[in-house]
SELO-144873 format. One line per 5 residues: number of its first residue (from 1); their letters; for each residue x, y, z of N, C-alpha, C. Coordinates in Angstrom, 1 decimal, padded with zeros to 4 digits. Example, Ala and Ser with C-alpha at 12.3 -4.5 7.8 and 13.67 -1.06 7.14 Angstrom:
1) AS) 013.2/-005.7/007.8/012.3/-004.5/007.8/013.2/-003.3/007.8 | 012.8/-002.2/007.1/013.7/-001.1/007.1/012.9/000.0/007.9 $
% end
This chain:
1) MEQKK) 015.9/063.8/-033.1/015.0/062.6/-033.0/015.4/061.8/-031.8 | 014.3/061.5/-031.0/014.5/060.8/-029.7/014.5/059.3/-030.0 | 015.4/058.6/-029.4/015.4/057.1/-029.5/014.6/056.5/-028.4 | 013.8/055.5/-028.7/013.0/054.8/-027.7/013.9/053.8/-027.0 | 013.7/053.8/-025.7/014.5/052.8/-024.9/013.9/051.5/-024.9 $
6) QPSKE) 014.7/050.4/-025.1/014.2/049.1/-025.2/013.9/048.6/-023.7 | 012.7/047.9/-023.6/012.3/047.5/-022.2/013.3/046.4/-021.7 | 013.4/046.2/-020.4/014.3/045.2/-019.9/013.7/043.8/-020.1 | 014.6/042.8/-020.1/014.1/041.5/-020.3/013.2/041.0/-019.3 | 013.4/041.5/-018.0/012.5/041.1/-016.9/011.1/041.7/-017.1 $
11) SVRLW) 011.0/042.9/-017.6/009.7/043.5/-017.8/009.0/042.8/-018.9 | 009.7/042.4/-019.9/009.1/041.6/-021.0/008.6/040.3/-020.6 | 009.4/039.6/-019.7/009.0/038.3/-019.2/007.7/038.4/-018.3 | 007.7/039.5/-017.5/006.5/039.7/-016.6/005.2/040.0/-017.5 | 005.4/040.8/-018.5/004.3/041.1/-019.4/003.8/039.9/-020.1 $
16) LQARI) 004.7/039.1/-020.6/004.4/037.8/-021.3/003.7/036.8/-020.4 | 004.2/036.7/-019.2/003.6/035.8/-018.2/002.2/036.2/-017.9 | 001.9/037.5/-017.7/000.6/038.0/-017.4/-000.4/037.7/-018.6 | 000.1/037.8/-019.8/-000.8/037.5/-021.0/-001.1/036.0/-021.0 | -000.1/035.2/-020.7/-000.3/033.8/-020.8/-001.4/033.4/-019.7 $
21) EERRP) -001.2/033.9/-018.5/-002.2/033.6/-017.4/-003.6/034.1/-017.7 | -003.7/035.1/-018.4/-005.1/035.6/-018.8/-005.8/034.7/-019.7 | -005.1/033.9/-020.4/-005.7/033.0/-021.4/-006.2/031.7/-020.8 | -005.8/031.4/-019.5/-006.1/030.1/-018.9/-007.5/030.2/-018.3 | -008.2/029.1/-018.4/-009.6/029.0/-017.8/-009.4/029.1/-016.3 $
26) PPDPK) -010.5/029.5/-015.6/-010.4/029.5/-014.1/-010.3/028.1/-013.6 | -009.8/027.9/-012.4/-009.7/026.6/-011.9/-011.1/026.0/-011.5 | -011.1/024.7/-011.3/-012.3/024.0/-011.0/-012.9/024.5/-009.6 | -014.2/024.7/-009.5/-014.7/025.2/-008.2/-014.3/024.4/-007.0 | -014.1/023.1/-007.1/-013.7/022.2/-006.0/-012.3/022.7/-005.6 $
31) QIRRE) -011.4/023.0/-006.6/-010.1/023.4/-006.3/-010.1/024.7/-005.5 | -010.9/025.6/-006.0/-011.0/027.0/-005.4/-011.5/026.8/-003.9 | -012.5/026.0/-003.7/-013.0/025.8/-002.3/-011.9/025.2/-001.4 | -011.1/024.2/-002.0/-010.1/023.6/-001.2/-009.0/024.6/-000.9 | -008.6/025.4/-001.8/-007.5/026.4/-001.6/-007.9/027.4/-000.6 $
36) LGWEL) -009.2/027.8/-000.6/-009.7/028.8/000.3/-010.0/028.3/001.7 | -010.0/027.0/001.8/-010.3/026.3/003.1/-011.8/026.3/003.4 | -012.7/026.4/002.4/-014.1/026.4/002.7/-014.6/025.1/003.2 | -014.0/024.0/002.7/-014.4/022.7/003.1/-014.1/022.5/004.6 | -013.0/023.0/005.1/-012.7/022.9/006.5/-013.7/023.7/007.4 $
41) VRLER) -014.1/024.9/006.9/-015.1/025.7/007.6/-016.4/024.9/007.8 | -016.8/024.3/006.7/-018.0/023.5/006.7/-017.9/022.3/007.7 | -016.7/021.7/007.7/-016.5/020.5/008.7/-016.6/021.0/010.1 | -016.0/022.2/010.4/-016.0/022.7/011.7/-017.4/023.1/012.2 | -018.2/023.5/011.3/-019.6/023.8/011.6/-020.5/022.6/011.8 $
46) GEIIY) -019.9/021.5/011.4/-020.7/020.2/011.5/-021.6/020.0/010.3 | -021.4/020.7/009.2/-022.3/020.5/008.1/-021.8/019.3/007.3 | -022.7/018.6/006.7/-022.4/017.4/006.0/-022.0/017.8/004.5 | -021.0/017.2/004.1/-020.5/017.5/002.7/-020.8/016.3/001.8 | -021.6/016.6/000.8/-022.0/015.6/-000.2/-021.1/015.8/-001.4 $
51) R) -020.6/014.7/-001.9/-019.8/014.8/-003.1/-020.3/014.0/-004.2 $
% end
């Protein structure tokens, strides 16, 4: 009979963290634009930003 090897603590932590992140809602669209720098591109082009 073959014994199953227990996973490392680090692999369990990574697995658990991935599952927790999957349950979070996506960030606000304004936050996504800010993080990607889309607002800066629009400013450089001279586009007006309405908020």
